[in-house]
N, C-alpha and C positions, 0 to 999 in steps of 0.2 A: 595952311591947307596941305593935307597929305598928298602923296604920290597918286593914290587911288582916286581921290576927289579931283585932282588936277586932270587925271586921265578921263574921268567921266565927264568933266566940264568941256574938255577939248572934243571929246567924241560927240557930245551934243551940238557943239558949235560946228564941227566939221559936217555932221550929217544933216544939219538944219533942224535939229531937235529944239524943243522949247527951252532948253537950258537945264542946268543942274542946280537944284535948290539946296544942296549941301546937307541934307538929312540922311541919317542912317536908318535902314530898316533891317530888322532881324530876318534871317532866312527861315523859311519853314523847315521843319525837320527832314522832309523828303529832299530838299535842295542842299541842306547843310552838308550832307555826305560828299557833295561835289565841290564844296567851297575850298579853293586853294589858298585862301588867306591872303595876306598882303605882303609885299616885299618892297624893298627900296634898293635901287642900284646905284652904284658910284664907279666911275671909270678911273678914279685916281691911280689905283694900283696898276691897272693896264697901261696907263700913260707913263708911269714911273718905270715900269719894267720893259715895256715894248715901245714906248714913245708913240702910243696910239691915241688918237683923238676921234671923237664922233663925226661922221661925215654929214649926218642930218640932225636938224633940230628935233626936239621932242615932238612939236607940232607937226612937222613934216613926216616924222615916223608914224604918228597916229593916222595922218591922212593916207599914206601909202599902205598901211596895214588895213585900213578899212576898204580901200580901193581894191586890194587883193581879195579881201573877203567877199566884196560884191561881185567881183569877176569870177570867183571860184567857190560858189556856194556849196558845192559838194564836198569841199575841204573841211567845212564845219560840220 
């Protein structure tokens, strides 16, 4: 499962959604212009150079991000 699928699944879980079914749906042309694509991150280099380690789990990060968005809807 890719990072985006994992994020979608956790988002559904945290928000009480019905769950993520794992299918991909093509964006309509009017939305495709805002698609940022996917990316994957790895903190290995930051750890090697700076001795940095994440302070939150991925799940906690998703939870805190969604909480921020709920409290600051103007930000979106």
